[in-house]
MDAnalysis code that builds the backbone (N, CA, C; Angstrom):
import MDAnalysis as mda
import numpy as np

u = mda.Universe.empty(222, n_residues=74, atom_resindex=np.repeat(np.arange(74), 3), trajectory=True)
u.add_TopologyAttr("name", ["N", "CA", "C"] * 74)
u.add_TopologyAttr("resid", np.arange(1, 75))
u.add_TopologyAttr("resname", ["UNK", "UNK", "UNK", "UNK", "UNK", "UNK", "UNK", "UNK", "UNK", "UNK", "UNK", "UNK", "UNK", "UNK", "UNK", "UNK", "UNK", "UNK", "UNK", "UNK", "UNK", "UNK", "UNK", "UNK", "UNK", "UNK", "UNK", "UNK", "UNK", "UNK", "UNK", "UNK", "UNK", "UNK", "UNK", "UNK", "UNK", "UNK", "UNK", "UNK", "UNK", "UNK", "UNK", "UNK", "UNK", "UNK", "UNK", "UNK", "UNK", "UNK", "UNK", "UNK", "UNK", "UNK", "UNK", "UNK", "UNK", "UNK", "UNK", "UNK", "UNK", "UNK", "UNK", "UNK", "UNK", "UNK", "UNK", "UNK", "UNK", "UNK", "UNK", "UNK", "UNK", "UNK"])
u.atoms.positions = np.array([
    [-42.808, 52.849, 223.097],
    [-42.982, 51.509, 223.638],
    [-41.953, 50.532, 223.071],
    [-41.526, 50.731, 221.857],
    [-40.546, 49.826, 221.277],
    [-39.235, 49.853, 222.036],
    [-38.837, 51.041, 222.529],
    [-37.606, 51.138, 223.302],
    [-37.701, 50.282, 224.565],
    [-38.855, 50.331, 225.234],
    [-39.047, 49.542, 226.446],
    [-38.955, 48.053, 226.141],
    [-39.587, 47.633, 225.049],
    [-39.558, 46.219, 224.671],
    [-38.130, 45.795, 224.318],
    [-37.410, 46.637, 223.591],
    [-36.031, 46.318, 223.244],
    [-35.165, 46.201, 224.495],
    [-35.341, 47.129, 225.440],
    [-34.571, 47.090, 226.684],
    [-34.888, 45.815, 227.467],
    [-36.174, 45.459, 227.546],
    [-36.578, 44.243, 228.261],
    [-35.993, 43.007, 227.582],
    [-36.045, 42.986, 226.241],
    [-35.491, 41.843, 225.505],
    [-33.986, 41.714, 225.734],
    [-33.278, 42.847, 225.804],
    [-31.845, 42.815, 226.069],
    [-31.555, 42.243, 227.450],
    [-32.343, 42.660, 228.442],
    [-32.158, 42.141, 229.797],
    [-32.390, 40.636, 229.829],
    [-33.461, 40.207, 229.196],
    [-33.792, 38.787, 229.217],
    [-32.746, 37.979, 228.460],
    [-32.176, 38.579, 227.414],
    [-31.121, 37.914, 226.667],
    [-29.894, 37.720, 227.543],
    [-29.641, 38.671, 228.442],
    [-28.499, 38.583, 229.338],
    [-28.753, 37.615, 230.491],
    [-29.917, 37.007, 230.518],
    [-30.220, 36.024, 231.546],
    [-30.868, 36.613, 232.785],
    [-31.272, 37.871, 232.736],
    [-31.932, 38.471, 233.895],
    [-33.430, 38.185, 233.834],
    [-33.994, 37.869, 234.983],
    [-35.417, 37.570, 235.070],
    [-36.236, 38.859, 234.986],
    [-37.416, 38.753, 234.381],
    [-38.312, 39.914, 234.300],
    [-39.024, 40.142, 235.634],
    [-39.384, 39.071, 236.332],
    [-40.105, 39.177, 237.601],
    [-39.205, 38.713, 238.736],
    [-39.168, 39.507, 239.808],
    [-38.300, 39.221, 240.947],
    [-39.114, 38.937, 242.196],
    [-38.633, 38.023, 243.012],
    [-39.217, 37.777, 244.328],
    [-38.703, 38.863, 245.281],
    [-39.314, 39.014, 246.447],
    [-38.781, 39.977, 247.421],
    [-37.315, 39.706, 247.782],
    [-36.953, 38.441, 247.903],
    [-35.568, 38.096, 248.235],
    [-34.614, 38.526, 247.112],
    [-35.018, 38.278, 245.873],
    [-34.190, 38.672, 244.729],
    [-34.072, 40.191, 244.618],
    [-35.176, 40.880, 244.878],
    [-35.145, 42.350, 244.846],
    [-34.189, 42.873, 245.922],
    [-34.230, 42.271, 247.095],
    [-33.340, 42.682, 248.185],
    [-31.882, 42.484, 247.798],
    [-31.586, 41.382, 247.171],
    [-30.202, 41.088, 246.779],
    [-29.724, 42.013, 245.668],
    [-30.570, 42.237, 244.685],
    [-30.148, 42.990, 243.511],
    [-30.208, 44.504, 243.696],
    [-31.260, 44.993, 244.352],
    [-31.465, 46.434, 244.475],
    [-31.186, 46.969, 245.875],
    [-30.864, 46.086, 246.798],
    [-30.505, 46.473, 248.169],
    [-31.648, 47.147, 248.937],
    [-32.877, 46.656, 248.726],
    [-34.013, 47.050, 249.547],
    [-34.324, 45.870, 250.441],
    [-34.211, 46.039, 251.746],
    [-34.481, 44.913, 252.639],
    [-35.932, 44.459, 252.464],
    [-36.189, 43.225, 252.804],
    [-37.544, 42.698, 252.681],
    [-38.511, 43.441, 253.607],
    [-38.034, 43.902, 254.756],
    [-38.914, 44.661, 255.649],
    [-39.239, 46.035, 255.066],
    [-38.282, 46.662, 254.405],
    [-38.548, 47.946, 253.744],
    [-39.528, 47.744, 252.595],
    [-39.355, 46.660, 251.856],
    [-40.292, 46.354, 250.774],
    [-41.713, 46.214, 251.324],
    [-41.856, 45.480, 252.413],
    [-43.179, 45.268, 253.013],
    [-43.789, 46.603, 253.435],
    [-42.982, 47.453, 254.041],
    [-43.460, 48.777, 254.465],
    [-43.924, 49.585, 253.256],
    [-43.108, 49.602, 252.203],
    [-43.460, 50.349, 250.989],
    [-44.705, 49.772, 250.314],
    [-44.868, 48.448, 250.351],
    [-46.085, 47.846, 249.778],
    [-47.315, 48.275, 250.557],
    [-47.228, 48.232, 251.886],
    [-48.376, 48.635, 252.712],
    [-48.744, 50.094, 252.486],
    [-47.732, 50.925, 252.249],
    [-47.951, 52.351, 251.998],
    [-48.217, 52.647, 250.524],
    [-48.232, 51.601, 249.705],
    [-48.429, 51.713, 248.254],
    [-47.413, 52.654, 247.611],
    [-46.159, 52.536, 248.042],
    [-45.081, 53.376, 247.527],
    [-44.266, 52.685, 246.433],
    [-44.358, 51.364, 246.355],
    [-43.541, 50.613, 245.407],
    [-44.467, 49.747, 244.541],
    [-44.202, 49.684, 243.225],
    [-45.059, 48.859, 242.368],
    [-44.781, 47.359, 242.569],
    [-45.853, 46.585, 242.687],
    [-45.704, 45.137, 242.864],
    [-46.951, 44.433, 242.360],
    [-46.832, 43.152, 242.170],
    [-47.973, 42.310, 241.802],
    [-48.111, 41.236, 242.857],
    [-49.350, 40.843, 243.099],
    [-49.604, 39.801, 244.084],
    [-50.511, 38.755, 243.446],
    [-50.020, 37.527, 243.444],
    [-50.796, 36.410, 242.921],
    [-50.969, 35.452, 244.083],
    [-52.180, 35.422, 244.613],
    [-52.408, 34.645, 245.830],
    [-51.589, 35.261, 246.952],
    [-50.702, 34.486, 247.516],
    [-49.860, 35.012, 248.594],
    [-48.463, 35.382, 248.116],
    [-48.229, 35.245, 246.809],
    [-46.897, 35.482, 246.258],
    [-46.739, 36.910, 245.738],
    [-45.681, 37.572, 246.195],
    [-45.356, 38.934, 245.777],
    [-44.293, 38.847, 244.688],
    [-44.486, 39.630, 243.632],
    [-43.484, 39.708, 242.570],
    [-43.327, 41.170, 242.149],
    [-42.101, 41.480, 241.743],
    [-41.777, 42.823, 241.276],
    [-41.311, 42.749, 239.831],
    [-41.853, 43.611, 238.997],
    [-41.412, 43.700, 237.615],
    [-40.117, 44.517, 237.584],
    [-39.094, 43.966, 236.994],
    [-37.818, 44.672, 236.894],
    [-38.015, 46.027, 236.196],
    [-38.810, 46.042, 235.112],
    [-39.072, 47.290, 234.391],
    [-39.742, 48.321, 235.287],
    [-40.759, 47.889, 236.029],
    [-41.490, 48.812, 236.894],
    [-40.614, 49.348, 238.026],
    [-39.761, 48.517, 238.574],
    [-38.861, 48.965, 239.638],
    [-37.875, 49.993, 239.086],
    [-37.328, 49.726, 237.901],
    [-36.405, 50.688, 237.290],
    [-37.091, 52.022, 237.006],
    [-38.330, 51.970, 236.516],
    [-39.096, 53.208, 236.272],
    [-39.351, 53.937, 237.589],
    [-39.741, 53.186, 238.615],
    [-40.031, 53.767, 239.918],
    [-38.796, 54.461, 240.494],
    [-37.640, 53.824, 240.352],
    [-36.396, 54.437, 240.824],
    [-36.096, 55.717, 240.059],
    [-36.331, 55.715, 238.764],
    [-36.069, 56.904, 237.948],
    [-37.022, 58.047, 238.320],
    [-38.291, 57.732, 238.522],
    [-39.282, 58.748, 238.903],
    [-38.954, 59.363, 240.268],
    [-38.395, 58.556, 241.155],
    [-38.091, 59.024, 242.503],
    [-36.642, 59.519, 242.660],
    [-36.001, 59.680, 241.536],
    [-34.602, 60.165, 241.548],
    [-34.558, 61.615, 242.022],
    [-33.586, 61.906, 242.864],
    [-33.407, 63.259, 243.385],
    [-32.206, 63.879, 242.661],
    [-32.461, 64.984, 242.006],
    [-31.396, 65.686, 241.284],
    [-30.507, 66.415, 242.283],
    [-29.218, 66.415, 242.005],
    [-28.281, 67.140, 242.857],
    [-27.652, 68.266, 242.063],
    [-27.317, 69.335, 242.745],
    [-26.664, 70.437, 242.058],
    [-25.168, 70.252, 242.169],
    [-24.504, 70.640, 241.133],
    [-23.037, 70.454, 241.078],
    [-22.337, 71.757, 241.400],
])
């Protein structure tokens, strides 16, 4: 857990936000807002919802991308 906290602290030190809006996620990770909505409805992508506001944890998105990584043979 300390590694995760250190990584998060480094990101925040660099000025990166911990929580992203759908628009910010689309800009940074290149997932369109419509794809995000589809993945949320299918419960394929981790997100938080506070009232009507959707937010994505940068840490959770990075973990999700790593878990869904497809290995290629060389």
